[in-house]
N, C-alpha and C positions, 0 to 999 in steps of 0.2 A: 430600114430594118431596125435601127436603134430604138425607134419609137415603139415597135412591137414588143421588144424585150425590156420595156421600162416598167419598173414596179408601179403598181397602182396604189399600194399601201406602203407606209414607211416602216420598214423592218430593221432599221439601223439599230434601234435599242435592243431588239432581240438578238441580232447578230453580235453586238458588243457584249451582251451578257453571256452568250455562249462562248465567245473568245475568252472572256475573263474566267469562265468555268474551266475551259481547257488549260488556261495558264495556271490556275490554282491546283488542278490535278497534277500538272507537270512538275509542281514543286516536290512531289513525292514519287511519281511514277515516271520512269525514264524510258523513252523509246517505244511507247505503246500508243502512239497518237492515234492510229487507225482504230484500235480496240476502243479507246475513249470516245472517239467521235461516234462509233456505232452504238455504244451504250447510251449516249445522250440521245441519239436518233431513236432508239428503242423506247426510252423513257418517255419521250414526247409523243411517240406513237402508241403508248399503252401496251407495249410488247414485252414478252419475257425473252431472256437471253441465255443460251447455252454456250459456255466457254470450254473449249477443249485444249489441253496442253499438259505438258509434264509438270510435276510439282516444282514449285519454286519460281514461277514466271510472273509473280505478282497479281495473279487473278483475284485472290481474296482481298489483298490490299487495295486494289483498284476500286472494288465495290465499296469498301469502307470509306475511302477518300470521297468518292461520289456522293455517298449519303451525307457526309459531313458538309459538302459544298452546297447542298440544297436544304440543309437543316431538316433532314428527314430521319425518322426512327429507323433503326438498323437492327436486324437480328441475323444470327448466323446459326445454321443447323448443320451439324456434322453427320452425314449419312453413313451408317454402319450396318453390317448384316443383321444385327439384332435390334435395330430401330423399328419401333411399332408405329402404325398410323396415328394412334392417339398421342404419341410423343411429338407429332408434327402439328396436328390441327387442334389438339386439346381434348378434354374429356369431362363428363359430368361427375361431380363429387358430392356425396351425400353430406348434407349439412345437419348435424345433430341439434343445433339450436332451434331451427325451424322445421325440422323433419322434411326437407325438400332438397332436391338435387341442384346444385349450382354449377354452372359451366365454368371450368377453368380453361381459359384460352391458351392455346399452344404458341410456339414461337413463330408460327406462320403469320400471326397477327402483327404486322408492322408495315412500314412503307417500302422499304427495300430489304428483301430477304435473300440472304446468300445461302444457298444449299451447296455445301462442299462435298465434292466427290459423290454426286448424285448416283452414279452407276455402281457404288459399293453397296446399295440397299436393294433387297429383293423386290420383285414386282408388286407385292401387296403393299409395301410402304410407298413405292413410287405412285401407285394407283390412288393414293390418298390426295395427290396434287391435282388430279384431273378436274374436279369441280372448281377449285380455287383459281386454277390457271385460266380456265375458260370463262367462268361467271363471276369471278372475284368474290366468292362467298364460300362458306363451308357449312354443311348440314350435319349436326350431331343430335342424335336422339329426336329426330323430327323437327328440330329448331334450326332455322337458317340465320347465320351471322354474316353481315356484309363487312368487306374490307374497306378501310379508309383510303381515299385517294391522296397521293399517288400510290399505286401498289405495283411492285415489279419483283419478279423472281429472277435472280441471277444464279444460275447453276453451273458449277464447274464439274468437268468430266475428265477423267483420266483416259488416255488412249485405250481403246477396247481390248487390246491384246495384253494389257498389264494384268498381273495376278490379282485375283479376287474381285473382278469387275463383272457386272451384268449388263447385258445389251438393253437399252431403254425400248419400251414398247413403241411401235410406230405411232399409235394415237397420241402418245405423250410427246414424242419428238415433233410432231406436227403442231403442237401447242406453243412451241418456241418460235418466236418471231425471227430471231437470228440464231445462227450457230457460227461462232467466231473461233477460228483456229489460230492459237497463239504460238508464235515461233520463238526460238531462243534470240536473246538480244545480240545486236551486232557488236563487234569488237569495241568500237568507240563508245556505245552505250554501256557495255559491261565495264568499261573503265571508269565512266562517270559513276555508276553504282558503287564501285569500290571507293572512289573518292568520297562519296557521300558518307559511307560507313566509316572510313578512315577518319573523317572529320567529326564523327559522332553525331552527325545530323539525322541519321536514319532512325535512331531509337525513339526519338520524340517528334518525329515528323508530323504525326497526326495532330498533335497539339497546336501546330502552327497554321492548320487549315482554317480558312475563313469562309463564312457563309456567303455565297455569291448570288444564289437565286433562292428565294423562298419557295417552299414546296407547293404553296398554292398557285405560284406563277407557272408551274409545270402544266397545271390544268388549263391555264389561259393559252399557253403555247400549243397545247393539243387542239384547243378550239380553232386556233389560227390555221390549222391544216385545211379547214374547209375553204379558206380564202386563197389557197394555192391553186393557180390555174394549171390545167393539164390539157394540152391540145390532143384532138382525137387521134392524130397520126402517132402520137407518143403511146396512147392506150393501145392502139393496134400493134405498136412495136412490142409492148409488153407481152401481149397475147401471142404474137408470133414466136417470141422466144420460148414461152412456157409450152406452147403446142409443139414446138420443135423438139423439146426435151422428150415428149412421148413418142417421137418417131425417129430419133437420132440413132445411128448405128452403134455408137459406144455407150448408150444409156439403156439399161434394161428396165428400169421403172422410172417414169417421168413424173413431173410435178403436177399437183392438183390445182383447181382453181383458187384455193387458199393462197397458194404461192403468188398468183397474179395479183391478188388483193394486197398482200404483204409487199410485194415489190413496188406497187403503186403508192401505198402509204409510206414506205420507207424512203422512196424517192422524194415524196412531198415534204417529209421531215428533213431530208438532206438539204433540199432547196431552202427551207425555212432557217435552218441553222447557218446556212451560207448567205443569208440575207436577201434571198429572192422570193417573189410570190409567184413564180412559175417554174416548172421543172424543165430540165434539159437532159439530153441522153446521158451525160456524164453522172448525173444523180442516179439514173437507172443502173448504170454499170457499177457504180459504188456498192449498191446493196444487192446485186445479183447473187454474188458468191454466198454471202451470209444467209440469204433467204433460201437458196437452193442446196446449200451444203448438206443438210440433213433431210432433204425431201426427194432427192433422186439417187438412184443407185447405178453405179457404172457397170458395164458388162464385165464378165469374169476375165476376158482377155485383157481389157484396159487396166483392171485392178492388178493382174499379174505383172503387167509392165510397170506398175507403180504410179500410174496416172492419178491426179487429184480431181476432184469435181471442178475446181476452179480452172484447171488446165483444159478440161473438156469443154466447159463453158466458153472459155476464150476461143477455142476452135470453132464451136457452134456459132458464135457471134460473127465470125468471118463470113458466114454463109447468108447472113441478113443484112440487108441495107439499112444503115443508120439513117433515120429521118433527118431532113435538113430544114 
Protein backbone atom coordinates (compact mmCIF):
# COMPACT_ATOMS: atom_id res chain seq x y z
CA UNK A 1 0.00 0.00 0.00
CA UNK A 2 2.88 2.40 0.67
CA UNK A 3 3.78 2.38 -3.03
CA UNK A 4 0.22 3.37 -4.00
CA UNK A 5 0.39 6.49 -1.85
CA UNK A 6 3.83 7.60 -2.95
CA UNK A 7 4.19 10.97 -4.68
CA UNK A 8 4.90 10.84 -8.40
CA UNK A 9 6.16 14.43 -8.41
CA UNK A 10 8.38 16.19 -5.90
CA UNK A 11 6.27 18.73 -4.00
CA UNK A 12 8.69 19.26 -1.12
CA UNK A 13 9.57 22.77 -2.33
CA UNK A 14 5.91 23.73 -2.56
CA UNK A 15 5.18 22.28 0.89
CA UNK A 16 8.14 24.15 2.39
CA UNK A 17 7.12 27.45 0.82
CA UNK A 18 3.61 27.09 2.22
CA UNK A 19 4.97 26.25 5.67
CA UNK A 20 7.22 29.33 5.49
CA UNK A 21 4.19 31.38 4.46
CA UNK A 22 2.17 30.13 7.45
CA UNK A 23 5.10 30.87 9.77
CA UNK A 24 5.43 34.41 8.43
CA UNK A 25 1.70 35.08 8.86
CA UNK A 26 1.88 33.68 12.41
CA UNK A 27 4.32 36.47 13.31
CA UNK A 28 1.32 38.79 13.37
CA UNK A 29 -1.79 36.62 13.47
CA UNK A 30 -2.20 34.56 16.63
CA UNK A 31 -4.43 31.48 16.84
CA UNK A 32 -6.09 31.60 13.42
CA UNK A 33 -4.15 28.77 11.78
CA UNK A 34 -7.23 27.15 10.22
CA UNK A 35 -8.39 30.41 8.66
CA UNK A 36 -4.91 31.08 7.25
CA UNK A 37 -4.69 27.59 5.72
CA UNK A 38 -8.10 28.02 4.09
CA UNK A 39 -7.15 31.45 2.70
CA UNK A 40 -4.03 29.97 1.11
CA UNK A 41 -6.08 27.05 -0.25
CA UNK A 42 -8.58 29.46 -1.81
CA UNK A 43 -5.80 31.61 -3.30
CA UNK A 44 -4.25 28.58 -5.00
CA UNK A 45 -7.73 27.49 -6.16
CA UNK A 46 -8.52 30.95 -7.58
CA UNK A 47 -11.44 31.22 -5.18
CA UNK A 48 -12.96 34.11 -3.26
CA UNK A 49 -13.53 33.94 0.48
CA UNK A 50 -16.26 35.23 2.78
CA UNK A 51 -15.22 35.55 6.42
CA UNK A 52 -17.89 35.97 9.06
CA UNK A 53 -17.20 37.01 12.61
CA UNK A 54 -17.62 39.82 15.08
CA UNK A 55 -15.44 42.94 14.72
CA UNK A 56 -11.95 42.76 16.20
CA UNK A 57 -11.04 39.18 15.24
CA UNK A 58 -8.13 40.09 12.90
CA UNK A 59 -10.03 39.40 9.67
CA UNK A 60 -8.76 42.56 7.98
CA UNK A 61 -5.24 42.24 9.35
CA UNK A 62 -4.91 38.65 8.13
CA UNK A 63 -5.74 39.75 4.57
CA UNK A 64 -3.11 42.50 4.69
CA UNK A 65 -0.44 40.16 6.01
CA UNK A 66 -1.19 37.51 3.37
CA UNK A 67 -0.88 40.12 0.60
CA UNK A 68 2.48 41.23 1.97
CA UNK A 69 3.74 37.66 2.12
CA UNK A 70 3.13 37.10 -1.60
CA UNK A 71 4.19 40.63 -2.65
CA UNK A 72 0.74 41.30 -4.06
CA UNK A 73 -1.08 44.58 -4.56
CA UNK A 74 -3.67 45.11 -1.85
CA UNK A 75 -6.74 47.34 -1.74
CA UNK A 76 -9.38 47.72 0.93
CA UNK A 77 -12.96 48.82 0.26
CA UNK A 78 -15.18 49.75 3.19
CA UNK A 79 -18.76 48.90 2.23
CA UNK A 80 -21.29 51.41 3.56
CA UNK A 81 -24.99 52.05 2.85
CA UNK A 82 -24.16 55.04 0.59
CA UNK A 83 -21.46 53.29 -1.47
CA UNK A 84 -22.18 53.31 -5.22
CA UNK A 85 -21.16 50.65 -7.81
CA UNK A 86 -18.88 53.19 -9.54
CA UNK A 87 -17.04 53.63 -6.23
CA UNK A 88 -16.06 49.96 -6.52
CA UNK A 89 -15.38 49.23 -10.21
CA UNK A 90 -14.55 52.73 -11.44
CA UNK A 91 -16.10 55.19 -13.87
CA UNK A 92 -15.46 57.05 -17.13
CA UNK A 93 -14.28 60.65 -16.65
CA UNK A 94 -14.36 63.26 -19.42
CA UNK A 95 -10.89 64.48 -20.41
CA UNK A 96 -11.08 68.10 -21.57
CA UNK A 97 -7.61 67.89 -23.18
CA UNK A 98 -8.59 65.34 -25.81
CA UNK A 99 -12.40 65.59 -25.54
CA UNK A 100 -12.65 61.87 -24.77
CA UNK A 101 -13.74 59.80 -21.82
CA UNK A 102 -10.94 58.15 -19.82
CA UNK A 103 -11.60 55.19 -17.57
CA UNK A 104 -10.64 55.77 -13.95
CA UNK A 105 -10.20 52.35 -12.37
CA UNK A 106 -11.81 51.69 -9.00
CA UNK A 107 -10.21 49.96 -6.02
CA UNK A 108 -11.41 46.57 -7.25
CA UNK A 109 -8.37 46.60 -9.58
CA UNK A 110 -5.80 44.88 -7.39
CA UNK A 111 -4.49 41.39 -6.60
CA UNK A 112 -6.07 40.91 -3.19
CA UNK A 113 -9.12 43.05 -2.50
CA UNK A 114 -10.50 43.19 1.00
CA UNK A 115 -14.15 44.16 1.12
CA UNK A 116 -14.85 45.11 4.70
CA UNK A 117 -18.37 44.53 6.05
CA UNK A 118 -19.79 43.53 2.68
CA UNK A 119 -23.28 43.15 4.09
CA UNK A 120 -23.51 46.82 5.11
CA UNK A 121 -24.00 47.91 1.48
CA UNK A 122 -27.34 47.60 -0.37
CA UNK A 123 -28.03 45.04 -3.11
CA UNK A 124 -27.21 47.43 -5.98
CA UNK A 125 -23.63 47.87 -4.81
CA UNK A 126 -23.23 44.19 -4.01
CA UNK A 127 -24.41 43.38 -7.55
CA UNK A 128 -21.45 45.32 -8.95
CA UNK A 129 -19.26 42.38 -7.83
CA UNK A 130 -21.10 39.69 -9.81
CA UNK A 131 -19.09 39.96 -13.02
CA UNK A 132 -15.69 40.49 -11.46
CA UNK A 133 -16.07 37.55 -9.07
CA UNK A 134 -17.23 35.13 -11.76
CA UNK A 135 -15.25 36.27 -14.82
CA UNK A 136 -12.42 38.30 -13.30
CA UNK A 137 -13.29 41.32 -15.41
CA UNK A 138 -15.47 44.42 -15.26
CA UNK A 139 -17.44 46.06 -18.05
CA UNK A 140 -17.93 49.83 -17.96
CA UNK A 141 -19.65 51.73 -20.79
CA UNK A 142 -19.31 48.72 -23.08
CA UNK A 143 -15.57 48.25 -22.53
CA UNK A 144 -14.25 45.20 -20.70
CA UNK A 145 -11.24 45.42 -18.39
CA UNK A 146 -9.45 42.25 -17.25
CA UNK A 147 -8.05 41.68 -13.76
CA UNK A 148 -4.38 40.93 -13.23
CA UNK A 149 -3.62 37.48 -11.78
CA UNK A 150 -3.70 36.53 -9.01
CA UNK A 151 -7.05 38.07 -8.17
CA UNK A 152 -8.92 37.27 -4.98
CA UNK A 153 -11.71 38.95 -3.10
CA UNK A 154 -11.72 38.47 0.65
CA UNK A 155 -14.96 39.82 2.08
CA UNK A 156 -15.74 40.18 5.76
CA UNK A 157 -19.29 39.98 7.02
CA UNK A 158 -20.79 40.77 10.38
CA UNK A 159 -23.31 38.30 11.77
CA UNK A 160 -26.58 38.92 9.93
CA UNK A 161 -28.55 39.84 13.04
CA UNK A 162 -26.32 42.85 13.76
CA UNK A 163 -27.85 46.28 13.24
CA UNK A 164 -27.54 47.83 9.77
CA UNK A 165 -26.73 44.64 7.84
CA UNK A 166 -28.24 43.30 4.59
CA UNK A 167 -28.48 39.66 3.63
CA UNK A 168 -26.32 38.86 0.59
CA UNK A 169 -28.16 37.63 -2.54
CA UNK A 170 -28.01 33.85 -3.05
CA UNK A 171 -26.28 34.29 -6.44
CA UNK A 172 -23.51 36.27 -4.82
CA UNK A 173 -23.10 33.90 -1.90
CA UNK A 174 -22.59 31.04 -4.36
CA UNK A 175 -19.68 32.90 -5.96
CA UNK A 176 -17.64 32.60 -2.79
CA UNK A 177 -15.42 29.52 -2.77
CA UNK A 178 -15.32 29.31 1.04
CA UNK A 179 -17.23 30.85 3.89
CA UNK A 180 -15.09 30.84 7.03
CA UNK A 181 -16.65 31.38 10.44
CA UNK A 182 -14.12 32.98 12.80
CA UNK A 183 -14.46 32.31 16.51
CA UNK A 184 -13.13 34.28 19.46
CA UNK A 185 -9.54 33.39 20.45
CA UNK A 186 -8.83 30.92 23.22
CA UNK A 187 -7.65 32.19 26.58
CA UNK A 188 -4.04 31.24 25.80
CA UNK A 189 -4.12 32.96 22.41
CA UNK A 190 -5.66 36.10 23.86
CA UNK A 191 -2.89 36.26 26.47
CA UNK A 192 -0.35 36.01 23.63
CA UNK A 193 -2.10 38.89 21.84
CA UNK A 194 -1.93 41.03 24.96
CA UNK A 195 1.78 40.26 25.40
CA UNK A 196 2.48 41.36 21.81
CA UNK A 197 0.68 44.66 22.40
CA UNK A 198 2.32 45.18 25.78
CA UNK A 199 5.76 44.69 24.20
CA UNK A 200 4.91 47.24 21.51
CA UNK A 201 5.41 44.77 18.67
CA UNK A 202 1.84 44.95 17.36
CA UNK A 203 1.95 48.56 16.11
CA UNK A 204 4.64 47.98 13.46
CA UNK A 205 4.15 44.25 12.91
CA UNK A 206 3.37 44.65 9.20
CA UNK A 207 6.74 46.30 8.60
CA UNK A 208 8.50 43.10 9.67
CA UNK A 209 6.64 40.86 7.19
CA UNK A 210 8.86 39.35 4.48
CA UNK A 211 7.90 38.20 1.01
CA UNK A 212 7.78 34.40 1.00
CA UNK A 213 6.20 33.60 -2.36
CA UNK A 214 6.24 35.84 -5.41
CA UNK A 215 2.72 36.36 -6.73
CA UNK A 216 3.63 34.73 -10.06
CA UNK A 217 4.37 31.51 -8.13
CA UNK A 218 0.72 31.36 -7.05
CA UNK A 219 -0.24 30.85 -10.70
CA UNK A 220 2.28 27.99 -10.91
CA UNK A 221 0.81 26.41 -7.80
CA UNK A 222 -2.64 26.61 -9.37
CA UNK A 223 -1.41 24.80 -12.48
CA UNK A 224 -0.07 22.01 -10.25
CA UNK A 225 -3.64 21.20 -9.20
CA UNK A 226 -4.02 19.37 -12.52
CA UNK A 227 -1.32 16.95 -11.35
CA UNK A 228 -3.16 16.00 -8.17
CA UNK A 229 -4.54 12.45 -8.43
CA UNK A 230 -8.11 11.75 -7.39
CA UNK A 231 -9.38 8.18 -7.16
CA UNK A 232 -12.84 7.61 -8.56
CA UNK A 233 -14.11 6.33 -5.20
CA UNK A 234 -13.23 9.72 -3.67
CA UNK A 235 -15.14 11.52 -6.41
CA UNK A 236 -18.09 9.26 -5.65
CA UNK A 237 -17.70 10.10 -1.96
CA UNK A 238 -17.91 13.84 -2.70
CA UNK A 239 -21.01 13.36 -4.85
CA UNK A 240 -22.62 11.17 -2.16
CA UNK A 241 -22.13 13.89 0.43
CA UNK A 242 -23.51 16.67 -1.77
CA UNK A 243 -26.49 14.59 -2.90
CA UNK A 244 -27.22 13.66 0.70
CA UNK A 245 -27.54 17.38 1.56
CA UNK A 246 -30.50 17.53 -0.85
CA UNK A 247 -32.39 14.76 0.95
CA UNK A 248 -31.23 15.04 4.56
CA UNK A 249 -33.98 15.58 7.13
CA UNK A 250 -32.27 18.53 8.84
CA UNK A 251 -31.46 20.44 5.61
CA UNK A 252 -34.17 22.43 3.82
CA UNK A 253 -32.04 23.56 0.84
CA UNK A 254 -29.21 21.35 -0.38
CA UNK A 255 -25.98 22.14 -2.22
CA UNK A 256 -25.62 22.60 -6.00
CA UNK A 257 -23.16 20.85 -8.34
CA UNK A 258 -20.89 23.88 -7.93
CA UNK A 259 -20.39 22.74 -4.35
CA UNK A 260 -19.14 19.36 -5.60
CA UNK A 261 -16.63 21.09 -7.89
CA UNK A 262 -15.41 23.37 -5.11
CA UNK A 263 -15.03 20.49 -2.65
CA UNK A 264 -12.91 18.64 -5.22
CA UNK A 265 -10.79 21.70 -6.06
CA UNK A 266 -10.40 22.65 -2.40
CA UNK A 267 -9.36 19.10 -1.46
CA UNK A 268 -6.76 19.10 -4.26
CA UNK A 269 -5.32 22.40 -3.03
CA UNK A 270 -5.21 21.03 0.52
CA UNK A 271 -3.29 17.98 -0.70
CA UNK A 272 -0.87 20.27 -2.55
CA UNK A 273 -0.10 22.53 0.41
CA UNK A 274 0.35 19.43 2.56
CA UNK A 275 2.96 18.08 0.12
CA UNK A 276 0.95 15.34 -1.59
CA UNK A 277 0.01 14.80 -5.24
CA UNK A 278 -3.10 12.80 -4.27
CA UNK A 279 -6.09 13.57 -2.09
CA UNK A 280 -7.28 11.61 0.93
CA UNK A 281 -10.61 11.76 2.80
CA UNK A 282 -9.13 14.15 5.38
CA UNK A 283 -8.56 16.75 2.64
CA UNK A 284 -12.25 16.49 1.73
CA UNK A 285 -13.37 16.76 5.36
CA UNK A 286 -11.20 19.88 5.88
CA UNK A 287 -12.99 21.85 3.15
CA UNK A 288 -16.53 20.49 3.54
CA UNK A 289 -17.65 23.05 6.13
CA UNK A 290 -16.20 26.14 4.39
CA UNK A 291 -17.65 25.05 1.01
CA UNK A 292 -21.10 24.18 2.36
CA UNK A 293 -21.49 26.84 5.10
CA UNK A 294 -23.18 29.29 2.73
CA UNK A 295 -24.69 26.84 0.27
CA UNK A 296 -27.11 24.86 2.40
CA UNK A 297 -29.93 25.96 4.69
CA UNK A 298 -30.91 24.11 7.82
CA UNK A 299 -34.48 23.20 8.64
CA UNK A 300 -36.29 25.70 10.90
CA UNK A 301 -36.37 23.13 13.70
CA UNK A 302 -32.58 22.69 13.73
CA UNK A 303 -32.02 26.45 13.51
CA UNK A 304 -34.23 26.94 16.56
CA UNK A 305 -32.12 24.37 18.38
CA UNK A 306 -29.05 26.48 17.61
CA UNK A 307 -27.42 23.86 15.38
CA UNK A 308 -24.71 24.98 12.95
CA UNK A 309 -24.10 23.81 9.40
CA UNK A 310 -20.86 22.15 10.53
CA UNK A 311 -22.71 20.24 13.24
CA UNK A 312 -25.25 18.90 10.75
CA UNK A 313 -22.50 18.02 8.26
CA UNK A 314 -20.74 15.99 10.96
CA UNK A 315 -23.98 14.10 11.62
CA UNK A 316 -24.51 13.52 7.90
CA UNK A 317 -20.98 12.15 7.45
CA UNK A 318 -21.69 9.40 9.98
CA UNK A 319 -24.25 7.93 7.57
CA UNK A 320 -21.76 7.65 4.66
CA UNK A 321 -18.94 5.13 4.61
CA UNK A 322 -15.49 6.70 4.24
CA UNK A 323 -13.56 5.24 1.28
CA UNK A 324 -10.56 3.09 2.23
